[in-house]
HTML snippet that shows the backbone in 3Dmol.js (N, CA, C, O; Angstrom):
<script src="https://3Dmol.org/build/3Dmol-min.js"></script>
<div id="view" style="width:600px;height:400px;position:relative"></div>
<script>
const pdb = `
ATOM      1  N   MET A   1       6.521  -1.075   4.738  1.00  0.00           N
ATOM      2  CA  MET A   1       6.841   0.303   5.026  1.00  0.00           C
ATOM      3  C   MET A   1       7.619   0.916   3.855  1.00  0.00           C
ATOM      4  O   MET A   1       7.331   2.032   3.421  1.00  0.00           O
ATOM      5  N   GLN A   2       8.592   0.181   3.362  1.00  0.00           N
ATOM      6  CA  GLN A   2       9.429   0.702   2.280  1.00  0.00           C
ATOM      7  C   GLN A   2       8.602   1.014   1.039  1.00  0.00           C
ATOM      8  O   GLN A   2       8.857   2.005   0.354  1.00  0.00           O
ATOM      9  N   ILE A   3       7.625   0.184   0.750  1.00  0.00           N
ATOM     10  CA  ILE A   3       6.781   0.411  -0.420  1.00  0.00           C
ATOM     11  C   ILE A   3       6.068   1.758  -0.303  1.00  0.00           C
ATOM     12  O   ILE A   3       6.071   2.550  -1.246  1.00  0.00           O
ATOM     13  N   PHE A   4       5.463   2.011   0.844  1.00  0.00           N
ATOM     14  CA  PHE A   4       4.722   3.263   1.015  1.00  0.00           C
ATOM     15  C   PHE A   4       5.651   4.471   1.109  1.00  0.00           C
ATOM     16  O   PHE A   4       5.286   5.563   0.673  1.00  0.00           O
ATOM     17  N   GLU A   5       6.840   4.291   1.669  1.00  0.00           N
ATOM     18  CA  GLU A   5       7.818   5.383   1.677  1.00  0.00           C
ATOM     19  C   GLU A   5       8.231   5.743   0.249  1.00  0.00           C
ATOM     20  O   GLU A   5       8.393   6.919  -0.078  1.00  0.00           O
ATOM     21  N   THR A   6       8.398   4.729  -0.592  1.00  0.00           N
ATOM     22  CA  THR A   6       8.752   4.969  -1.992  1.00  0.00           C
ATOM     23  C   THR A   6       7.620   5.672  -2.724  1.00  0.00           C
ATOM     24  O   THR A   6       7.855   6.629  -3.462  1.00  0.00           O
ATOM     25  N   TYR A   7       6.394   5.204  -2.525  1.00  0.00           N
ATOM     26  CA  TYR A   7       5.242   5.873  -3.148  1.00  0.00           C
ATOM     27  C   TYR A   7       5.139   7.322  -2.680  1.00  0.00           C
ATOM     28  O   TYR A   7       4.891   8.221  -3.484  1.00  0.00           O
ATOM     29  N   GLN A   8       5.329   7.546  -1.392  1.00  0.00           N
ATOM     30  CA  GLN A   8       5.252   8.907  -0.844  1.00  0.00           C
ATOM     31  C   GLN A   8       6.280   9.812  -1.513  1.00  0.00           C
ATOM     32  O   GLN A   8       5.950  10.919  -1.938  1.00  0.00           O
ATOM     33  N   ALA A   9       7.521   9.350  -1.610  1.00  0.00           N
ATOM     34  CA  ALA A   9       8.585  10.147  -2.231  1.00  0.00           C
ATOM     35  C   ALA A   9       8.285  10.404  -3.702  1.00  0.00           C
ATOM     36  O   ALA A   9       8.494  11.514  -4.193  1.00  0.00           O
ATOM     37  N   THR A  10       7.800   9.398  -4.402  1.00  0.00           N
ATOM     38  CA  THR A  10       7.474   9.558  -5.824  1.00  0.00           C
ATOM     39  C   THR A  10       6.361  10.577  -6.013  1.00  0.00           C
ATOM     40  O   THR A  10       6.469  11.471  -6.852  1.00  0.00           O
ATOM     41  N   LEU A  11       5.304  10.444  -5.244  1.00  0.00           N
ATOM     42  CA  LEU A  11       4.182  11.375  -5.355  1.00  0.00           C
ATOM     43  C   LEU A  11       4.609  12.799  -5.014  1.00  0.00           C
ATOM     44  O   LEU A  11       4.276  13.742  -5.732  1.00  0.00           O
ATOM     45  N   GLU A  12       5.343  12.950  -3.924  1.00  0.00           N
ATOM     46  CA  GLU A  12       5.782  14.290  -3.512  1.00  0.00           C
ATOM     47  C   GLU A  12       6.706  14.905  -4.556  1.00  0.00           C
ATOM     48  O   GLU A  12       6.694  16.121  -4.748  1.00  0.00           O
ATOM     49  N   GLY A  13       7.501  14.090  -5.228  1.00  0.00           N
ATOM     50  CA  GLY A  13       8.372  14.582  -6.286  1.00  0.00           C
ATOM     51  C   GLY A  13       7.602  15.115  -7.484  1.00  0.00           C
ATOM     52  O   GLY A  13       8.138  15.885  -8.281  1.00  0.00           O
ATOM     53  N   MET A  14       6.345  14.705  -7.613  1.00  0.00           N
ATOM     54  CA  MET A  14       5.482  15.171  -8.692  1.00  0.00           C
ATOM     55  C   MET A  14       4.500  16.245  -8.220  1.00  0.00           C
ATOM     56  O   MET A  14       3.625  16.668  -8.975  1.00  0.00           O
ATOM     57  N   GLY A  15       4.652  16.687  -6.955  1.00  0.00           N
ATOM     58  CA  GLY A  15       3.745  17.694  -6.417  1.00  0.00           C
ATOM     59  C   GLY A  15       2.441  17.122  -5.884  1.00  0.00           C
ATOM     60  O   GLY A  15       1.493  17.867  -5.634  1.00  0.00           O
ATOM     61  N   TRP A  16       2.385  15.826  -5.710  1.00  0.00           N
ATOM     62  CA  TRP A  16       1.208  15.161  -5.168  1.00  0.00           C
ATOM     63  C   TRP A  16       1.517  14.720  -3.739  1.00  0.00           C
ATOM     64  O   TRP A  16       2.591  15.017  -3.216  1.00  0.00           O
ATOM     65  N   SER A  17       0.578  14.012  -3.105  1.00  0.00           N
ATOM     66  CA  SER A  17       0.815  13.527  -1.742  1.00  0.00           C
ATOM     67  C   SER A  17       0.078  12.208  -1.524  1.00  0.00           C
ATOM     68  O   SER A  17      -0.678  11.754  -2.383  1.00  0.00           O
ATOM     69  N   LEU A  18       0.311  11.609  -0.371  1.00  0.00           N
ATOM     70  CA  LEU A  18      -0.396  10.385  -0.016  1.00  0.00           C
ATOM     71  C   LEU A  18      -1.906  10.614   0.032  1.00  0.00           C
ATOM     72  O   LEU A  18      -2.682   9.686  -0.198  1.00  0.00           O
ATOM     73  N   ALA A  19      -2.317  11.825   0.324  1.00  0.00           N
ATOM     74  CA  ALA A  19      -3.744  12.149   0.386  1.00  0.00           C
ATOM     75  C   ALA A  19      -4.418  12.032  -0.982  1.00  0.00           C
ATOM     76  O   ALA A  19      -5.645  11.971  -1.059  1.00  0.00           O
ATOM     77  N   ASP A  20      -3.635  11.999  -2.056  1.00  0.00           N
ATOM     78  CA  ASP A  20      -4.184  11.855  -3.404  1.00  0.00           C
ATOM     79  C   ASP A  20      -4.428  10.393  -3.784  1.00  0.00           C
ATOM     80  O   ASP A  20      -5.019  10.117  -4.828  1.00  0.00           O
ATOM     81  N   ILE A  21      -3.981   9.464  -2.950  1.00  0.00           N
ATOM     82  CA  ILE A  21      -4.205   8.044  -3.230  1.00  0.00           C
ATOM     83  C   ILE A  21      -5.658   7.714  -2.915  1.00  0.00           C
ATOM     84  O   ILE A  21      -6.145   7.972  -1.815  1.00  0.00           O
ATOM     85  N   VAL A  22      -6.340   7.139  -3.901  1.00  0.00           N
ATOM     86  CA  VAL A  22      -7.754   6.804  -3.739  1.00  0.00           C
ATOM     87  C   VAL A  22      -7.993   5.290  -3.687  1.00  0.00           C
ATOM     88  O   VAL A  22      -9.065   4.844  -3.278  1.00  0.00           O
ATOM     89  N   GLN A  23      -7.001   4.506  -4.100  1.00  0.00           N
ATOM     90  CA  GLN A  23      -7.167   3.053  -4.088  1.00  0.00           C
ATOM     91  C   GLN A  23      -5.826   2.376  -3.839  1.00  0.00           C
ATOM     92  O   GLN A  23      -4.797   2.794  -4.371  1.00  0.00           O
ATOM     93  N   VAL A  24      -5.851   1.328  -3.026  1.00  0.00           N
ATOM     94  CA  VAL A  24      -4.667   0.515  -2.745  1.00  0.00           C
ATOM     95  C   VAL A  24      -5.065  -0.947  -2.936  1.00  0.00           C
ATOM     96  O   VAL A  24      -6.044  -1.413  -2.353  1.00  0.00           O
ATOM     97  N   ARG A  25      -4.301  -1.664  -3.755  1.00  0.00           N
ATOM     98  CA  ARG A  25      -4.493  -3.104  -3.922  1.00  0.00           C
ATOM     99  C   ARG A  25      -3.228  -3.800  -3.448  1.00  0.00           C
ATOM    100  O   ARG A  25      -2.120  -3.446  -3.850  1.00  0.00           O
ATOM    101  N   VAL A  26      -3.407  -4.783  -2.596  1.00  0.00           N
ATOM    102  CA  VAL A  26      -2.270  -5.505  -2.033  1.00  0.00           C
ATOM    103  C   VAL A  26      -2.385  -6.973  -2.420  1.00  0.00           C
ATOM    104  O   VAL A  26      -3.432  -7.597  -2.246  1.00  0.00           O
ATOM    105  N   PHE A  27      -1.295  -7.511  -2.947  1.00  0.00           N
ATOM    106  CA  PHE A  27      -1.193  -8.930  -3.270  1.00  0.00           C
ATOM    107  C   PHE A  27      -0.115  -9.495  -2.357  1.00  0.00           C
ATOM    108  O   PHE A  27       1.019  -9.016  -2.362  1.00  0.00           O
ATOM    109  N   ALA A  28      -0.462 -10.509  -1.575  1.00  0.00           N
ATOM    110  CA  ALA A  28       0.471 -11.021  -0.571  1.00  0.00           C
ATOM    111  C   ALA A  28       0.616 -12.529  -0.665  1.00  0.00           C
ATOM    112  O   ALA A  28      -0.341 -13.251  -0.943  1.00  0.00           O
ATOM    113  N   VAL A  29       1.836 -12.986  -0.425  1.00  0.00           N
ATOM    114  CA  VAL A  29       2.148 -14.413  -0.383  1.00  0.00           C
ATOM    115  C   VAL A  29       2.085 -14.849   1.076  1.00  0.00           C
ATOM    116  O   VAL A  29       2.615 -14.171   1.957  1.00  0.00           O
ATOM    117  N   ALA A  30       1.442 -15.974   1.326  1.00  0.00           N
ATOM    118  CA  ALA A  30       1.307 -16.489   2.682  1.00  0.00           C
ATOM    119  C   ALA A  30       2.636 -17.035   3.202  1.00  0.00           C
ATOM    120  O   ALA A  30       3.528 -17.390   2.432  1.00  0.00           O
ATOM    121  N   ASN A  31       2.738 -17.090   4.512  1.00  0.00           N
ATOM    122  CA  ASN A  31       3.874 -17.748   5.161  1.00  0.00           C
ATOM    123  C   ASN A  31       3.825 -19.233   4.830  1.00  0.00           C
ATOM    124  O   ASN A  31       2.791 -19.720   4.374  1.00  0.00           O
ATOM    125  N   PRO A  32       4.922 -19.971   5.049  1.00  0.00           N
ATOM    126  CA  PRO A  32       4.916 -21.412   4.747  1.00  0.00           C
ATOM    127  C   PRO A  32       3.770 -22.180   5.428  1.00  0.00           C
ATOM    128  O   PRO A  32       3.321 -23.205   4.915  1.00  0.00           O
ATOM    129  N   ASP A  33       3.300 -21.683   6.583  1.00  0.00           N
ATOM    130  CA  ASP A  33       2.189 -22.372   7.264  1.00  0.00           C
ATOM    131  C   ASP A  33       0.821 -21.982   6.706  1.00  0.00           C
ATOM    132  O   ASP A  33      -0.206 -22.445   7.202  1.00  0.00           O
ATOM    133  N   GLY A  34       0.803 -21.131   5.676  1.00  0.00           N
ATOM    134  CA  GLY A  34      -0.440 -20.746   5.029  1.00  0.00           C
ATOM    135  C   GLY A  34      -1.113 -19.503   5.589  1.00  0.00           C
ATOM    136  O   GLY A  34      -2.185 -19.117   5.123  1.00  0.00           O
ATOM    137  N   THR A  35      -0.502 -18.875   6.576  1.00  0.00           N
ATOM    138  CA  THR A  35      -1.111 -17.681   7.177  1.00  0.00           C
ATOM    139  C   THR A  35      -0.543 -16.412   6.548  1.00  0.00           C
ATOM    140  O   THR A  35       0.590 -16.384   6.068  1.00  0.00           O
ATOM    141  N   LEU A  36      -1.354 -15.377   6.567  1.00  0.00           N
ATOM    142  CA  LEU A  36      -0.924 -14.054   6.116  1.00  0.00           C
ATOM    143  C   LEU A  36      -0.747 -13.166   7.334  1.00  0.00           C
ATOM    144  O   LEU A  36      -1.514 -13.259   8.292  1.00  0.00           O
ATOM    145  N   ASP A  37       0.255 -12.309   7.301  1.00  0.00           N
ATOM    146  CA  ASP A  37       0.472 -11.379   8.408  1.00  0.00           C
ATOM    147  C   ASP A  37      -0.292 -10.080   8.121  1.00  0.00           C
ATOM    148  O   ASP A  37       0.310  -9.024   7.923  1.00  0.00           O
ATOM    149  N   PHE A  38      -1.620 -10.176   8.103  1.00  0.00           N
ATOM    150  CA  PHE A  38      -2.439  -9.001   7.822  1.00  0.00           C
ATOM    151  C   PHE A  38      -2.291  -7.968   8.933  1.00  0.00           C
ATOM    152  O   PHE A  38      -2.265  -6.768   8.657  1.00  0.00           O
ATOM    153  N   ALA A  39      -2.195  -8.411  10.178  1.00  0.00           N
ATOM    154  CA  ALA A  39      -2.027  -7.471  11.292  1.00  0.00           C
ATOM    155  C   ALA A  39      -0.725  -6.687  11.150  1.00  0.00           C
ATOM    156  O   ALA A  39      -0.695  -5.485  11.412  1.00  0.00           O
ATOM    157  N   GLY A  40       0.343  -7.353  10.741  1.00  0.00           N
ATOM    158  CA  GLY A  40       1.619  -6.676  10.523  1.00  0.00           C
ATOM    159  C   GLY A  40       1.529  -5.679   9.392  1.00  0.00           C
ATOM    160  O   GLY A  40       2.032  -4.560   9.499  1.00  0.00           O
ATOM    161  N   PHE A  41       0.879  -6.086   8.294  1.00  0.00           N
ATOM    162  CA  PHE A  41       0.682  -5.158   7.180  1.00  0.00           C
ATOM    163  C   PHE A  41      -0.120  -3.954   7.644  1.00  0.00           C
ATOM    164  O   PHE A  41       0.237  -2.816   7.339  1.00  0.00           O
ATOM    165  N   ASN A  42      -1.188  -4.189   8.370  1.00  0.00           N
ATOM    166  CA  ASN A  42      -2.048  -3.100   8.830  1.00  0.00           C
ATOM    167  C   ASN A  42      -1.303  -2.117   9.726  1.00  0.00           C
ATOM    168  O   ASN A  42      -1.556  -0.914   9.667  1.00  0.00           O
ATOM    169  N   THR A  43      -0.402  -2.607  10.540  1.00  0.00           N
ATOM    170  CA  THR A  43       0.389  -1.731  11.400  1.00  0.00           C
ATOM    171  C   THR A  43       1.193  -0.742  10.563  1.00  0.00           C
ATOM    172  O   THR A  43       1.212   0.452  10.862  1.00  0.00           O
ATOM    173  N   GLY A  44       1.850  -1.227   9.527  1.00  0.00           N
ATOM    174  CA  GLY A  44       2.596  -0.346   8.634  1.00  0.00           C
ATOM    175  C   GLY A  44       1.682   0.559   7.837  1.00  0.00           C
ATOM    176  O   GLY A  44       1.980   1.741   7.664  1.00  0.00           O
ATOM    177  N   TYR A  45       0.575   0.024   7.347  1.00  0.00           N
ATOM    178  CA  TYR A  45      -0.385   0.780   6.537  1.00  0.00           C
ATOM    179  C   TYR A  45      -0.909   1.989   7.310  1.00  0.00           C
ATOM    180  O   TYR A  45      -1.026   3.085   6.761  1.00  0.00           O
ATOM    181  N   ARG A  46      -1.223   1.779   8.584  1.00  0.00           N
ATOM    182  CA  ARG A  46      -1.792   2.865   9.410  1.00  0.00           C
ATOM    183  C   ARG A  46      -0.804   3.983   9.702  1.00  0.00           C
ATOM    184  O   ARG A  46      -1.208   5.048  10.170  1.00  0.00           O
ATOM    185  N   ARG A  47       0.460   3.771   9.441  1.00  0.00           N
ATOM    186  CA  ARG A  47       1.424   4.870   9.594  1.00  0.00           C
ATOM    187  C   ARG A  47       1.295   5.873   8.449  1.00  0.00           C
ATOM    188  O   ARG A  47       1.722   7.021   8.576  1.00  0.00           O
ATOM    189  N   PHE A  48       0.704   5.440   7.329  1.00  0.00           N
ATOM    190  CA  PHE A  48       0.597   6.286   6.139  1.00  0.00           C
ATOM    191  C   PHE A  48      -0.833   6.710   5.815  1.00  0.00           C
ATOM    192  O   PHE A  48      -1.036   7.724   5.147  1.00  0.00           O
ATOM    193  N   PHE A  49      -1.823   5.955   6.277  1.00  0.00           N
ATOM    194  CA  PHE A  49      -3.218   6.247   5.960  1.00  0.00           C
ATOM    195  C   PHE A  49      -4.043   6.234   7.236  1.00  0.00           C
ATOM    196  O   PHE A  49      -3.884   5.360   8.088  1.00  0.00           O
ATOM    197  N   GLY A  50      -4.934   7.223   7.354  1.00  0.00           N
ATOM    198  CA  GLY A  50      -5.721   7.343   8.579  1.00  0.00           C
ATOM    199  C   GLY A  50      -4.842   7.705   9.763  1.00  0.00           C
ATOM    200  O   GLY A  50      -5.079   7.278  10.893  1.00  0.00           O
ATOM    201  N   SER A  51      -3.805   8.517   9.472  1.00  0.00           N
ATOM    202  CA  SER A  51      -2.809   8.856  10.487  1.00  0.00           C
ATOM    203  C   SER A  51      -2.646  10.372  10.591  1.00  0.00           C
ATOM    204  O   SER A  51      -3.315  11.131   9.890  1.00  0.00           O
ATOM    205  N   ASP A  52      -1.757  10.793  11.465  1.00  0.00           N
ATOM    206  CA  ASP A  52      -1.473  12.226  11.607  1.00  0.00           C
ATOM    207  C   ASP A  52      -0.886  12.815  10.328  1.00  0.00           C
ATOM    208  O   ASP A  52      -1.170  13.964   9.988  1.00  0.00           O
ATOM    209  N   ILE A  53      -0.066  12.032   9.614  1.00  0.00           N
ATOM    210  CA  ILE A  53       0.541  12.576   8.396  1.00  0.00           C
ATOM    211  C   ILE A  53      -0.426  12.566   7.221  1.00  0.00           C
ATOM    212  O   ILE A  53      -0.244  13.311   6.258  1.00  0.00           O
ATOM    213  N   ASN A  54      -1.459  11.718   7.296  1.00  0.00           N
ATOM    214  CA  ASN A  54      -2.444  11.629   6.212  1.00  0.00           C
ATOM    215  C   ASN A  54      -3.743  11.038   6.757  1.00  0.00           C
ATOM    216  O   ASN A  54      -3.832   9.827   6.958  1.00  0.00           O
ATOM    217  N   PRO A  55      -4.743  11.873   6.994  1.00  0.00           N
ATOM    218  CA  PRO A  55      -6.003  11.353   7.541  1.00  0.00           C
ATOM    219  C   PRO A  55      -6.845  10.567   6.538  1.00  0.00           C
ATOM    220  O   PRO A  55      -7.808   9.906   6.928  1.00  0.00           O
ATOM    221  N   MET A  56      -6.495  10.628   5.251  1.00  0.00           N
ATOM    222  CA  MET A  56      -7.276   9.934   4.223  1.00  0.00           C
ATOM    223  C   MET A  56      -7.129   8.410   4.351  1.00  0.00           C
ATOM    224  O   MET A  56      -6.071   7.898   4.716  1.00  0.00           O
ATOM    225  N   LYS A  57      -8.215   7.712   4.043  1.00  0.00           N
ATOM    226  CA  LYS A  57      -8.218   6.251   4.038  1.00  0.00           C
ATOM    227  C   LYS A  57      -8.752   5.789   2.684  1.00  0.00           C
ATOM    228  O   LYS A  57      -9.965   5.714   2.486  1.00  0.00           O
ATOM    229  N   PRO A  58      -7.849   5.480   1.751  1.00  0.00           N
ATOM    230  CA  PRO A  58      -8.319   5.046   0.430  1.00  0.00           C
ATOM    231  C   PRO A  58      -8.985   3.674   0.506  1.00  0.00           C
ATOM    232  O   PRO A  58      -8.730   2.891   1.421  1.00  0.00           O
ATOM    233  N   VAL A  59      -9.837   3.405  -0.468  1.00  0.00           N
ATOM    234  CA  VAL A  59     -10.419   2.073  -0.573  1.00  0.00           C
ATOM    235  C   VAL A  59      -9.268   1.096  -0.831  1.00  0.00           C
ATOM    236  O   VAL A  59      -8.299   1.431  -1.512  1.00  0.00           O
ATOM    237  N   ARG A  60      -9.387  -0.108  -0.281  1.00  0.00           N
ATOM    238  CA  ARG A  60      -8.294  -1.055  -0.491  1.00  0.00           C
ATOM    239  C   ARG A  60      -8.800  -2.477  -0.535  1.00  0.00           C
ATOM    240  O   ARG A  60      -9.885  -2.794  -0.046  1.00  0.00           O
ATOM    241  N   SER A  61      -7.985  -3.327  -1.134  1.00  0.00           N
ATOM    242  CA  SER A  61      -8.228  -4.757  -1.126  1.00  0.00           C
ATOM    243  C   SER A  61      -6.913  -5.451  -0.798  1.00  0.00           C
ATOM    244  O   SER A  61      -5.833  -4.954  -1.118  1.00  0.00           O
ATOM    245  N   PHE A  62      -7.023  -6.596  -0.161  1.00  0.00           N
ATOM    246  CA  PHE A  62      -5.866  -7.375   0.274  1.00  0.00           C
ATOM    247  C   PHE A  62      -6.126  -8.812  -0.168  1.00  0.00           C
ATOM    248  O   PHE A  62      -7.042  -9.463   0.334  1.00  0.00           O
ATOM    249  N   VAL A  63      -5.322  -9.304  -1.107  1.00  0.00           N
ATOM    250  CA  VAL A  63      -5.581 -10.594  -1.738  1.00  0.00           C
ATOM    251  C   VAL A  63      -4.383 -11.516  -1.554  1.00  0.00           C
ATOM    252  O   VAL A  63      -3.241 -11.114  -1.773  1.00  0.00           O
ATOM    253  N   GLN A  64      -4.651 -12.752  -1.150  1.00  0.00           N
ATOM    254  CA  GLN A  64      -3.590 -13.749  -1.067  1.00  0.00           C
ATOM    255  C   GLN A  64      -3.360 -14.355  -2.439  1.00  0.00           C
ATOM    256  O   GLN A  64      -4.307 -14.712  -3.140  1.00  0.00           O
ATOM    257  N   VAL A  65      -2.088 -14.469  -2.816  1.00  0.00           N
ATOM    258  CA  VAL A  65      -1.713 -15.079  -4.089  1.00  0.00           C
ATOM    259  C   VAL A  65      -0.675 -16.172  -3.829  1.00  0.00           C
ATOM    260  O   VAL A  65      -0.022 -16.190  -2.786  1.00  0.00           O
ATOM    261  N   ALA A  66      -0.538 -17.077  -4.792  1.00  0.00           N
ATOM    262  CA  ALA A  66       0.418 -18.175  -4.641  1.00  0.00           C
ATOM    263  C   ALA A  66       1.856 -17.700  -4.752  1.00  0.00           C
ATOM    264  O   ALA A  66       2.737 -18.202  -4.053  1.00  0.00           O
ATOM    265  N   ALA A  67       2.100 -16.717  -5.644  1.00  0.00           N
ATOM    266  CA  ALA A  67       3.456 -16.204  -5.856  1.00  0.00           C
ATOM    267  C   ALA A  67       3.351 -14.853  -6.553  1.00  0.00           C
ATOM    268  O   ALA A  67       2.307 -14.487  -7.091  1.00  0.00           O
ATOM    269  N   LEU A  68       4.451 -14.132  -6.527  1.00  0.00           N
ATOM    270  CA  LEU A  68       4.522 -12.840  -7.200  1.00  0.00           C
ATOM    271  C   LEU A  68       5.550 -12.923  -8.331  1.00  0.00           C
ATOM    272  O   LEU A  68       6.254 -13.923  -8.468  1.00  0.00           O
ATOM    273  N   VAL A  69       5.627 -11.882  -9.122  1.00  0.00           N
ATOM    274  CA  VAL A  69       6.499 -11.873 -10.295  1.00  0.00           C
ATOM    275  C   VAL A  69       7.957 -12.117  -9.926  1.00  0.00           C
ATOM    276  O   VAL A  69       8.652 -12.884 -10.593  1.00  0.00           O
ATOM    277  N   ARG A  70       8.412 -11.471  -8.874  1.00  0.00           N
ATOM    278  CA  ARG A  70       9.808 -11.629  -8.435  1.00  0.00           C
ATOM    279  C   ARG A  70       9.897 -12.667  -7.333  1.00  0.00           C
ATOM    280  O   ARG A  70       9.199 -12.570  -6.323  1.00  0.00           O
ATOM    281  N   GLU A  71      10.739 -13.642  -7.522  1.00  0.00           N
ATOM    282  CA  GLU A  71      10.940 -14.663  -6.504  1.00  0.00           C
ATOM    283  C   GLU A  71      11.413 -14.019  -5.204  1.00  0.00           C
ATOM    284  O   GLU A  71      12.291 -13.156  -5.225  1.00  0.00           O
ATOM    285  N   GLY A  72      10.851 -14.423  -4.100  1.00  0.00           N
ATOM    286  CA  GLY A  72      11.236 -13.890  -2.802  1.00  0.00           C
ATOM    287  C   GLY A  72      10.374 -12.719  -2.336  1.00  0.00           C
ATOM    288  O   GLY A  72      10.371 -12.386  -1.151  1.00  0.00           O
ATOM    289  N   TRP A  73       9.654 -12.100  -3.245  1.00  0.00           N
ATOM    290  CA  TRP A  73       8.758 -11.026  -2.825  1.00  0.00           C
ATOM    291  C   TRP A  73       7.626 -11.619  -1.996  1.00  0.00           C
ATOM    292  O   TRP A  73       7.127 -12.704  -2.295  1.00  0.00           O
ATOM    293  N   LEU A  74       7.233 -10.908  -0.965  1.00  0.00           N
ATOM    294  CA  LEU A  74       6.126 -11.350  -0.123  1.00  0.00           C
ATOM    295  C   LEU A  74       4.875 -10.513  -0.328  1.00  0.00           C
ATOM    296  O   LEU A  74       3.765 -10.948  -0.024  1.00  0.00           O
ATOM    297  N   VAL A  75       5.068  -9.298  -0.851  1.00  0.00           N
ATOM    298  CA  VAL A  75       3.934  -8.402  -1.029  1.00  0.00           C
ATOM    299  C   VAL A  75       4.171  -7.506  -2.238  1.00  0.00           C
ATOM    300  O   VAL A  75       5.301  -7.104  -2.515  1.00  0.00           O
ATOM    301  N   GLU A  76       3.109  -7.205  -2.942  1.00  0.00           N
ATOM    302  CA  GLU A  76       3.141  -6.249  -4.038  1.00  0.00           C
ATOM    303  C   GLU A  76       1.969  -5.299  -3.811  1.00  0.00           C
ATOM    304  O   GLU A  76       0.852  -5.734  -3.531  1.00  0.00           O
ATOM    305  N   VAL A  77       2.229  -4.009  -3.934  1.00  0.00           N
ATOM    306  CA  VAL A  77       1.200  -3.014  -3.668  1.00  0.00           C
ATOM    307  C   VAL A  77       1.010  -2.150  -4.907  1.00  0.00           C
ATOM    308  O   VAL A  77       1.968  -1.619  -5.468  1.00  0.00           O
ATOM    309  N   GLU A  78      -0.223  -2.026  -5.312  1.00  0.00           N
ATOM    310  CA  GLU A  78      -0.589  -1.202  -6.459  1.00  0.00           C
ATOM    311  C   GLU A  78      -1.444  -0.049  -5.929  1.00  0.00           C
ATOM    312  O   GLU A  78      -2.375  -0.264  -5.152  1.00  0.00           O
ATOM    313  N   ILE A  79      -1.124   1.163  -6.352  1.00  0.00           N
ATOM    314  CA  ILE A  79      -1.921   2.315  -5.914  1.00  0.00           C
ATOM    315  C   ILE A  79      -2.529   3.014  -7.113  1.00  0.00           C
ATOM    316  O   ILE A  79      -2.066   2.875  -8.245  1.00  0.00           O
ATOM    317  N   ARG A  80      -3.562   3.757  -6.835  1.00  0.00           N
ATOM    318  CA  ARG A  80      -4.168   4.651  -7.824  1.00  0.00           C
ATOM    319  C   ARG A  80      -4.352   5.998  -7.133  1.00  0.00           C
ATOM    320  O   ARG A  80      -4.987   6.090  -6.083  1.00  0.00           O
ATOM    321  N   ALA A  81      -3.792   7.029  -7.733  1.00  0.00           N
ATOM    322  CA  ALA A  81      -3.925   8.379  -7.193  1.00  0.00           C
ATOM    323  C   ALA A  81      -4.723   9.220  -8.183  1.00  0.00           C
ATOM    324  O   ALA A  81      -4.620   9.036  -9.396  1.00  0.00           O
ATOM    325  N   ALA A  82      -5.506  10.126  -7.660  1.00  0.00           N
ATOM    326  CA  ALA A  82      -6.336  10.961  -8.528  1.00  0.00           C
ATOM    327  C   ALA A  82      -6.599  12.300  -7.847  1.00  0.00           C
ATOM    328  O   ALA A  82      -6.553  12.415  -6.622  1.00  0.00           O
ATOM    329  N   ARG A  83      -6.876  13.299  -8.667  1.00  0.00           N
ATOM    330  CA  ARG A  83      -7.252  14.633  -8.188  1.00  0.00           C
ATOM    331  C   ARG A  83      -8.417  15.120  -9.000  1.00  0.00           C
ATOM    332  O   ARG A  83      -8.585  14.738 -10.158  1.00  0.00           O
ATOM    333  N   MET A  84      -9.210  15.953  -8.403  1.00  0.00           N
ATOM    334  CA  MET A  84     -10.280  16.624  -9.133  1.00  0.00           C
ATOM    335  C   MET A  84      -9.667  17.701 -10.022  1.00  0.00           C
ATOM    336  O   MET A  84      -8.749  18.401  -9.594  1.00  0.00           O
ATOM    337  N   PRO A  85     -10.155  17.844 -11.245  1.00  0.00           N
ATOM    338  CA  PRO A  85      -9.642  18.907 -12.116  1.00  0.00           C
ATOM    339  C   PRO A  85      -9.933  20.284 -11.509  1.00  0.00           C
ATOM    340  O   PRO A  85     -10.956  20.496 -10.860  1.00  0.00           O
ATOM    341  N   GLN A  86      -9.017  21.191 -11.738  1.00  0.00           N
ATOM    342  CA  GLN A  86      -9.221  22.540 -11.188  1.00  0.00           C
ATOM    343  C   GLN A  86      -9.738  23.481 -12.247  1.00  0.00           C
ATOM    344  O   GLN A  86      -9.969  24.658 -11.968  1.00  0.00           O
TER     345      GLN A  86
END
`;
const viewer = $3Dmol.createViewer("view");
viewer.addModel(pdb, "pdb");
viewer.setStyle({}, {cartoon: {color: "spectrum"}});
viewer.zoomTo();
viewer.render();
</script>
């Protein structure tokens, strides 16, 4: 949730919005038992995409990785936002 709240604030500060996001890539570390909490991620994701605040649903990928750059991180999210030229 915090990741998407930060992206939302950053985009809005530049005059953009969550609706301008066209791609989301998620890299996630599994729990010690080897499972990923994809359902939990999806619950948070749906608050920002395909929702009342933003009906857009960007293309996305969700990939399990062994570790992330920062120790203790469980998820890293990369976005791509774009607009048509006016």
